[in-house]
MDTraj code that builds the backbone (N, CA, C; nanometers):
import mdtraj as md
import numpy as np

residues = "UNK UNK UNK UNK UNK UNK UNK UNK UNK UNK UNK UNK UNK UNK UNK UNK UNK UNK UNK UNK UNK UNK UNK UNK UNK UNK UNK UNK UNK UNK UNK UNK UNK UNK UNK UNK UNK UNK UNK UNK UNK UNK UNK UNK UNK UNK UNK UNK UNK UNK UNK UNK UNK UNK UNK UNK UNK UNK UNK UNK UNK UNK UNK UNK UNK UNK UNK UNK UNK UNK UNK UNK UNK UNK UNK UNK UNK UNK UNK UNK UNK UNK UNK UNK UNK UNK UNK UNK UNK UNK UNK UNK UNK UNK UNK UNK UNK UNK UNK UNK UNK UNK UNK UNK UNK UNK UNK UNK UNK UNK UNK UNK UNK UNK UNK UNK UNK UNK UNK UNK UNK UNK UNK UNK UNK UNK UNK UNK UNK UNK UNK UNK UNK UNK UNK UNK UNK".split()
xyz = np.array([
    [-7.4595, -0.5793, -13.7755],
    [-7.6146, -0.6386, -13.7845],
    [-7.6833, -0.6730, -13.6894],
    [-7.8029, -0.6409, -13.7404],
    [-7.9203, -0.5950, -13.6624],
    [-7.9310, -0.7548, -13.6231],
    [-7.9734, -0.8237, -13.5215],
    [-8.0037, -0.9602, -13.5030],
    [-8.1960, -0.9257, -13.4796],
    [-8.2245, -0.9350, -13.4590],
    [-8.3283, -0.8815, -13.4047],
    [-8.4527, -0.9534, -13.5143],
    [-8.5016, -1.1287, -13.5163],
    [-8.5621, -1.1696, -13.5870],
    [-8.6817, -1.1583, -13.6376],
    [-8.7623, -1.1270, -13.5755],
    [-8.8909, -1.1117, -13.5749],
    [-8.8758, -1.0042, -13.6521],
    [-8.8135, -0.8922, -13.6064],
    [-8.8538, -0.6973, -13.6615],
    [-8.7715, -0.7312, -13.7645],
    [-8.6768, -0.8252, -13.8272],
    [-8.5827, -0.7963, -13.9462],
    [-8.6809, -0.9215, -14.0366],
    [-8.7770, -1.0314, -14.0276],
    [-8.8408, -1.0875, -14.1115],
    [-9.0055, -1.0187, -14.1465],
    [-9.0754, -0.8901, -14.0665],
    [-9.1593, -0.8314, -14.0405],
    [-9.0967, -0.7441, -14.1867],
    [-9.0008, -0.6286, -14.1376],
    [-8.9360, -0.5983, -14.1994],
    [-8.9423, -0.6019, -14.3653],
    [-8.8849, -0.7287, -14.3537],
    [-8.8607, -0.8227, -14.4698],
    [-8.9532, -0.7858, -14.5451],
    [-9.0441, -0.8855, -14.4498],
    [-9.1854, -0.8917, -14.5996],
    [-9.2512, -0.7946, -14.6308],
    [-9.2600, -0.6715, -14.5688],
    [-9.3106, -0.5646, -14.6094],
    [-9.2179, -0.5211, -14.7322],
    [-9.0812, -0.5072, -14.7065],
    [-9.0137, -0.4056, -14.8369],
    [-9.0561, -0.4839, -14.9406],
    [-9.0591, -0.6365, -14.9879],
    [-9.0625, -0.6948, -15.0475],
    [-9.1933, -0.7335, -15.1012],
    [-9.2816, -0.7144, -14.9882],
    [-9.4496, -0.7055, -15.0700],
    [-9.4715, -0.5946, -15.1326],
    [-9.4428, -0.4972, -15.1014],
    [-9.3951, -0.3374, -15.1649],
    [-9.3996, -0.3864, -15.3070],
    [-9.2103, -0.4126, -15.2954],
    [-9.1787, -0.4268, -15.4029],
    [-9.2320, -0.4804, -15.5205],
    [-9.2782, -0.6008, -15.4582],
    [-9.3887, -0.7200, -15.5747],
    [-9.4979, -0.6193, -15.6327],
    [-9.5694, -0.5975, -15.5430],
    [-9.7266, -0.5213, -15.5662],
    [-9.6683, -0.4154, -15.6622],
    [-9.5311, -0.3282, -15.6456],
    [-9.5412, -0.1992, -15.7677],
    [-9.4853, -0.2735, -15.9004],
    [-9.3996, -0.3896, -15.9222],
    [-9.3990, -0.4208, -15.9664],
    [-9.5167, -0.5003, -16.0554],
    [-9.6034, -0.5816, -15.9914],
    [-9.7317, -0.6606, -16.0607],
    [-9.8350, -0.5676, -16.0769],
    [-9.8152, -0.3884, -16.0824],
    [-9.8806, -0.3166, -16.0873],
    [-9.8542, -0.2576, -16.2135],
    [-9.7568, -0.2490, -16.2564],
    [-9.6833, -0.1957, -16.3304],
    [-9.6659, -0.2729, -16.4603],
    [-9.6572, -0.4241, -16.4522],
    [-9.6007, -0.4423, -16.5204],
    [-9.7438, -0.5577, -16.6465],
    [-9.7990, -0.5863, -16.5057],
    [-9.9644, -0.7007, -16.5086],
    [-10.0969, -0.5742, -16.5112],
    [-10.0554, -0.4839, -16.4289],
    [-10.1748, -0.3635, -16.3890],
    [-10.3123, -0.4917, -16.2930],
    [-10.2201, -0.5074, -16.2500],
    [-10.2694, -0.5906, -16.0896],
    [-10.2232, -0.5723, -15.9706],
    [-10.2838, -0.5981, -15.8831],
    [-10.2180, -0.5591, -15.7460],
    [-10.1591, -0.7155, -15.7316],
    [-10.0764, -0.7801, -15.6082],
    [-10.0167, -0.8707, -15.5892],
    [-10.0963, -0.9942, -15.5649],
    [-10.2066, -0.9355, -15.4848],
    [-10.2719, -1.0029, -15.4054],
    [-10.3636, -1.0573, -15.5158],
    [-10.4074, -0.9688, -15.5830],
    [-10.4985, -1.0666, -15.7004],
    [-10.3816, -1.1391, -15.7837],
    [-10.2444, -1.1438, -15.8032],
    [-10.2005, -1.2612, -15.8395],
    [-10.1866, -1.3101, -15.7610],
    [-10.1908, -1.3159, -15.6427],
    [-10.1579, -1.4850, -15.5563],
    [-10.3367, -1.5414, -15.5662],
    [-10.4062, -1.5001, -15.5524],
    [-10.5492, -1.5006, -15.5777],
    [-10.5586, -1.6147, -15.7442],
    [-10.5004, -1.5509, -15.8539],
    [-10.4959, -1.5764, -15.9465],
    [-10.4426, -1.7417, -15.9740],
    [-10.3342, -1.7079, -15.8804],
    [-10.2074, -1.8176, -15.8862],
    [-10.2967, -1.9390, -15.8059],
    [-10.3256, -1.9144, -15.6636],
    [-10.3916, -2.0279, -15.6356],
    [-10.5307, -2.0134, -15.7369],
    [-10.6320, -2.0142, -15.8024],
    [-10.7236, -2.0504, -15.8757],
    [-10.6621, -2.1132, -15.9900],
    [-10.5927, -2.1118, -16.0368],
    [-10.4730, -2.1741, -16.1495],
    [-10.4657, -2.3115, -16.0802],
    [-10.4025, -2.3012, -15.9304],
    [-10.4162, -2.4827, -15.8785],
    [-10.4994, -2.5332, -15.8553],
    [-10.5882, -2.4894, -15.8330],
    [-10.7195, -2.5469, -15.7808],
    [-10.8359, -2.4758, -15.8955],
    [-10.8753, -2.5094, -15.9799],
    [-11.0141, -2.4009, -16.0780],
    [-11.1285, -2.4652, -16.0810],
    [-11.1947, -2.3982, -16.0130],
    [-11.3562, -2.3965, -15.9330],
    [-11.3010, -2.3617, -15.7797],
    [-11.2003, -2.3727, -15.7124],
    [-11.2163, -2.3716, -15.6019],
    [-11.2739, -2.2750, -15.5292],
    [-11.3470, -2.2547, -15.3786],
    [-11.4648, -2.2090, -15.3218],
    [-11.3537, -2.1036, -15.2655],
    [-11.4613, -1.9355, -15.3176],
    [-11.4195, -1.7887, -15.2380],
    [-11.3130, -1.8537, -15.0893],
    [-11.4303, -1.9495, -15.0192],
    [-11.3046, -1.9388, -14.8555],
    [-11.1561, -1.9942, -14.8354],
    [-11.1905, -2.0605, -14.9667],
    [-11.0419, -2.1321, -14.9475],
    [-10.9145, -2.0015, -14.9774],
    [-10.9886, -1.9174, -15.1068],
    [-10.8748, -1.8396, -15.1227],
    [-10.8720, -1.7143, -14.9485],
    [-10.9897, -1.7080, -14.9334],
    [-10.9469, -1.6373, -14.8298],
    [-10.8553, -1.7077, -14.7380],
    [-10.8518, -1.8041, -14.6744],
    [-10.7702, -1.8888, -14.5912],
    [-10.5988, -1.9217, -14.6586],
    [-10.6260, -1.9110, -14.7862],
    [-10.4801, -1.8775, -14.8199],
    [-10.3968, -1.7902, -14.7966],
    [-10.4789, -1.6367, -14.8661],
    [-10.4414, -1.5717, -14.8782],
    [-10.4354, -1.4417, -14.7410],
    [-10.4931, -1.5438, -14.6552],
    [-10.4823, -1.4800, -14.5139],
    [-10.5927, -1.3245, -14.5383],
    [-10.7115, -1.3701, -14.5670],
    [-10.8385, -1.2429, -14.5865],
    [-10.8939, -1.2922, -14.5398],
    [-10.9883, -1.0904, -14.4891],
    [-11.1214, -1.1590, -14.4137],
    [-11.2157, -1.1649, -14.5119],
    [-11.3608, -1.1664, -14.4368],
    [-11.4208, -1.1802, -14.5732],
    [-11.4694, -1.0452, -14.6421],
    [-11.4192, -0.9116, -14.5734],
    [-11.4965, -0.8054, -14.6180],
    [-11.3479, -0.8065, -14.6949],
    [-11.2692, -0.7843, -14.6856],
    [-11.1862, -0.8102, -14.7848],
    [-11.1642, -0.9238, -14.9131],
    [-11.2079, -0.9540, -14.8636],
    [-11.2185, -1.1086, -14.9716],
    [-11.3292, -1.0381, -15.0786],
    [-11.4226, -1.0081, -15.0935],
    [-11.5149, -0.9391, -15.1041],
    [-11.4870, -0.8847, -15.2325],
    [-11.4217, -0.7596, -15.1321],
    [-11.3510, -0.6417, -15.2514],
    [-11.2673, -0.6984, -15.3673],
    [-11.1765, -0.8067, -15.3143],
    [-11.1268, -0.8804, -15.3913],
    [-11.1980, -0.9583, -15.5606],
    [-11.3102, -1.0125, -15.4901],
    [-11.3528, -1.0961, -15.5782],
    [-11.3949, -1.0096, -15.7097],
    [-11.4910, -0.9303, -15.6294],
    [-11.5865, -0.8298, -15.7197],
    [-11.4696, -0.7069, -15.7924],
    [-11.3889, -0.6906, -15.7239],
    [-11.2493, -0.6057, -15.8276],
    [-11.1840, -0.7732, -15.9545],
    [-11.1781, -0.7997, -15.9069],
    [-11.1142, -0.9386, -16.0006],
    [-11.2665, -0.9678, -16.0949],
    [-11.3285, -0.9014, -16.0685],
    [-11.4600, -0.9892, -16.1557],
    [-11.5069, -0.8691, -16.2509],
    [-11.4850, -0.7617, -16.1932],
    [-11.5075, -0.6258, -16.2878],
    [-11.4440, -0.6491, -16.3749],
    [-11.2756, -0.6505, -16.3310],
    [-11.1825, -0.6128, -16.3835],
    [-11.1600, -0.7394, -16.5137],
    [-11.2594, -0.8363, -16.5450],
    [-11.2294, -0.9299, -16.6559],
    [-11.1509, -1.0830, -16.6206],
    [-11.0693, -1.1308, -16.5181],
    [-10.9894, -1.1702, -16.4683],
    [-11.0104, -1.3555, -16.4110],
    [-11.1554, -1.3537, -16.3742],
    [-11.2259, -1.4015, -16.2980],
    [-11.3521, -1.4414, -16.3266],
    [-11.4214, -1.5734, -16.2905],
    [-11.5998, -1.5700, -16.3093],
    [-11.5876, -1.6401, -16.1880],
    [-11.7519, -1.6000, -16.1677],
    [-11.8016, -1.6898, -15.9819],
    [-11.9351, -1.7408, -16.0878],
    [-11.9458, -1.8904, -16.0262],
    [-12.0447, -2.0113, -16.0135],
    [-12.0954, -1.9687, -15.8513],
    [-12.2229, -2.0207, -15.8434],
    [-12.2664, -2.0274, -15.7372],
    [-12.2067, -2.1876, -15.7283],
    [-12.1723, -2.2666, -15.5694],
    [-12.1681, -2.3687, -15.5874],
    [-12.2927, -2.4612, -15.5799],
    [-12.2545, -2.5717, -15.6305],
    [-12.3779, -2.6559, -15.6385],
    [-12.4421, -2.7258, -15.5069],
    [-12.3025, -2.7317, -15.4096],
    [-12.3289, -2.8217, -15.2874],
    [-12.4270, -2.6992, -15.1960],
    [-12.3404, -2.5598, -15.1654],
    [-12.3750, -2.4914, -15.0982],
    [-12.4005, -2.3672, -15.2122],
    [-12.5430, -2.2340, -15.1663],
    [-12.5792, -2.2066, -15.2617],
    [-12.5074, -2.0390, -15.2195],
    [-12.4615, -2.0354, -15.1420],
    [-12.4537, -1.9634, -14.9993],
    [-12.2400, -1.9236, -15.0973],
    [-12.2632, -2.0306, -15.1325],
    [-12.0453, -2.0060, -15.1940],
    [-12.0607, -1.9744, -15.2769],
    [-11.9373, -1.9446, -15.3220],
    [-11.8624, -1.8881, -15.5018],
    [-11.7499, -2.0215, -15.5538],
    [-11.7776, -2.0731, -15.6302],
    [-11.6550, -2.1255, -15.6484],
    [-11.6016, -1.9644, -15.8137],
    [-11.4711, -2.0213, -15.7971],
    [-11.4107, -1.9239, -15.8690],
    [-11.2597, -1.9620, -16.0025],
    [-11.3267, -1.9075, -16.1115],
    [-11.2234, -1.9786, -16.2150],
    [-11.1953, -1.8763, -16.3410],
    [-11.0889, -1.8801, -16.3641],
    [-11.0498, -1.8226, -16.3941],
    [-11.0759, -1.7917, -16.5629],
    [-11.0516, -1.6736, -16.6076],
    [-11.0946, -1.6336, -16.7849],
    [-10.9815, -1.6494, -16.8494],
    [-10.9853, -1.6357, -16.9476],
    [-10.8862, -1.5921, -17.0516],
    [-10.7702, -1.5015, -17.0274],
    [-10.8076, -1.3792, -16.9965],
    [-10.7377, -1.2431, -16.9340],
    [-10.6513, -1.3384, -16.8225],
    [-10.7699, -1.3503, -16.6661],
    [-10.7104, -1.4069, -16.5823],
    [-10.5996, -1.5074, -16.6067],
    [-10.6088, -1.6274, -16.7187],
    [-10.4711, -1.6720, -16.7219],
    [-10.3632, -1.6085, -16.8446],
    [-10.3737, -1.5257, -16.9054],
    [-10.3129, -1.4340, -16.9563],
    [-10.2247, -1.3303, -16.8815],
    [-10.2592, -1.3604, -16.7176],
    [-10.1970, -1.2369, -16.6433],
    [-10.1242, -1.3598, -16.5265],
    [-10.1588, -1.4697, -16.5297],
    [-10.0911, -1.5985, -16.4784],
    [-9.9360, -1.6385, -16.5847],
    [-9.9399, -1.5976, -16.7174],
    [-9.8196, -1.6489, -16.7621],
    [-9.7519, -1.5358, -16.7695],
    [-9.8226, -1.4197, -16.7915],
    [-9.7013, -1.3340, -16.7783],
    [-9.6194, -1.2925, -16.6696],
    [-9.6854, -1.3325, -16.5921],
    [-9.6201, -1.3309, -16.4110],
    [-9.4746, -1.4183, -16.3990],
    [-9.4878, -1.5404, -16.4732],
    [-9.4010, -1.6253, -16.4414],
    [-9.2631, -1.5410, -16.4620],
    [-9.1934, -1.5060, -16.5702],
    [-9.1009, -1.4238, -16.5642],
    [-9.0783, -1.2744, -16.4371],
    [-9.2104, -1.2587, -16.3899],
    [-9.1818, -1.1188, -16.2847],
    [-9.1369, -1.1942, -16.1731],
    [-9.2104, -1.3047, -16.1546],
    [-9.1842, -1.4152, -16.0306],
    [-9.0449, -1.4713, -15.9755],
    [-9.0079, -1.5271, -16.1534],
    [-8.8533, -1.5992, -16.1779],
    [-8.7782, -1.4331, -16.1500],
    [-8.7752, -1.3145, -16.1649],
    [-8.7196, -1.2112, -16.1488],
    [-8.7019, -1.2336, -16.0014],
    [-8.8131, -1.1673, -15.9615],
    [-8.8135, -1.1425, -15.7936],
    [-8.6821, -1.2347, -15.6880],
    [-8.7252, -1.3534, -15.7212],
    [-8.6343, -1.4731, -15.6771],
    [-8.5016, -1.5028, -15.6758],
    [-8.4981, -1.4267, -15.8518],
    [-8.3096, -1.4587, -15.8430],
    [-8.3049, -1.2759, -15.8094],
    [-8.3657, -1.1844, -15.7961],
    [-8.3171, -1.0697, -15.6644],
    [-8.3363, -1.1126, -15.5087],
    [-8.4463, -1.2121, -15.4763],
    [-8.3639, -1.2517, -15.3560],
    [-8.2883, -1.2943, -15.3292],
    [-8.2264, -1.3479, -15.3600],
    [-8.1398, -1.4999, -15.3050],
    [-7.9966, -1.4124, -15.4029],
    [-8.0064, -1.3386, -15.4882],
    [-7.8687, -1.2817, -15.5015],
    [-7.7588, -1.2604, -15.4099],
    [-7.6373, -1.2838, -15.4381],
    [-7.5067, -1.2866, -15.3540],
    [-7.5138, -1.4359, -15.2520],
    [-7.5771, -1.5235, -15.2517],
    [-7.6034, -1.6871, -15.1638],
    [-7.5914, -1.7272, -15.2410],
    [-7.5067, -1.8279, -15.2002],
    [-7.4441, -1.9899, -15.2532],
    [-7.5779, -2.0984, -15.1937],
    [-7.6249, -2.1639, -15.2994],
    [-7.6983, -2.2898, -15.3288],
    [-7.7137, -2.3327, -15.1611],
    [-7.6186, -2.3965, -15.0923],
    [-7.5598, -2.4525, -14.9543],
    [-7.6900, -2.3463, -14.8535],
    [-7.6531, -2.1476, -14.8903],
    [-7.6993, -2.0817, -14.8282],
    [-7.8298, -2.0496, -14.7935],
    [-7.9182, -2.1117, -14.8940],
    [-8.0459, -2.0778, -15.0082],
    [-8.0862, -2.2029, -14.9604],
    [-8.0350, -2.3155, -14.9169],
    [-8.1060, -2.4396, -14.8569],
    [-8.1489, -2.4000, -14.6984],
    [-8.0287, -2.3102, -14.6323],
    [-8.0779, -2.2907, -14.5023],
    [-8.1668, -2.1892, -14.4819],
    [-8.1991, -2.0799, -14.5664],
    [-8.2848, -1.9869, -14.5545],
    [-8.4412, -2.1107, -14.5825],
    [-8.4504, -2.1212, -14.6689],
    [-8.5462, -2.2312, -14.7303],
    [-8.5671, -2.3043, -14.6173],
    [-8.5048, -2.3711, -14.5257],
    [-8.5096, -2.4496, -14.4181],
    [-8.5385, -2.3769, -14.3505],
    [-8.4920, -2.2934, -14.2781],
    [-8.5688, -2.1780, -14.2039],
    [-8.6453, -2.1305, -14.1865],
    [-8.7475, -2.0871, -14.3016],
    [-8.8417, -2.0245, -14.3693],
    [-8.9689, -2.1420, -14.3888],
    [-8.9656, -2.2459, -14.4143],
    [-8.9995, -2.4070, -14.4240],
    [-9.0620, -2.3855, -14.2726],
    [-8.9430, -2.3758, -14.1734],
    [-8.9494, -2.4802, -14.0279],
    [-9.0488, -2.3209, -13.9423],
    [-9.0511, -2.1562, -14.0021],
    [-9.1392, -2.0715, -13.9152],
    [-9.3419, -2.1656, -13.9737],
    [-9.3386, -2.2081, -14.0528],
    [-9.4082, -2.2492, -14.1299],
    [-9.4815, -2.3688, -14.0633],
    [-9.4301, -2.4194, -13.9831],
    [-9.5105, -2.5492, -13.9579],
    [-9.4846, -2.5187, -13.7887],
    [-9.3501, -2.4483, -13.7595],
    [-9.3530, -2.4338, -13.6142],
    [-9.4881, -2.3102, -13.5675],
    [-9.5250, -2.2277, -13.6846],
    [-9.6017, -2.1484, -13.5846],
    [-9.7589, -2.1675, -13.6896],
])
top = md.Topology()
chain = top.add_chain()
for i, resn in enumerate(residues, 1):
    res = top.add_residue(resn, chain, resSeq=i)
    for name in ("N", "CA", "C"):
        top.add_atom(name, md.element.get_by_symbol(name[0]), res)
traj = md.Trajectory(xyz[None], top)
């Protein structure tokens, strides 16, 4: 069994991301990044575009393209921020809300597939490890 943590984490992240992206494209017609943005907007309706960039770890050009595609596809609307005219606030459209609701069973399925074959105690250890990584780095 390979024991290179960094290598395995990176490889696993890439494979899970690719799988999830293909799944959301097939079943929802959107990318996994778009779904991530929709979920963030749902949690914080009217959030700033730069907040989405920070959470999704996107640079400005990638974020602009993402926001433009999502707006063109009728998933979100952008409104200027009253406090800063250069900034945009993001809001879900009815279609964006529908995509989020349709994603719920897909997310549950992905989580079930990732945890298959592990006991509750093992999952707790995995979660502790992943949360440790998030806070330590």
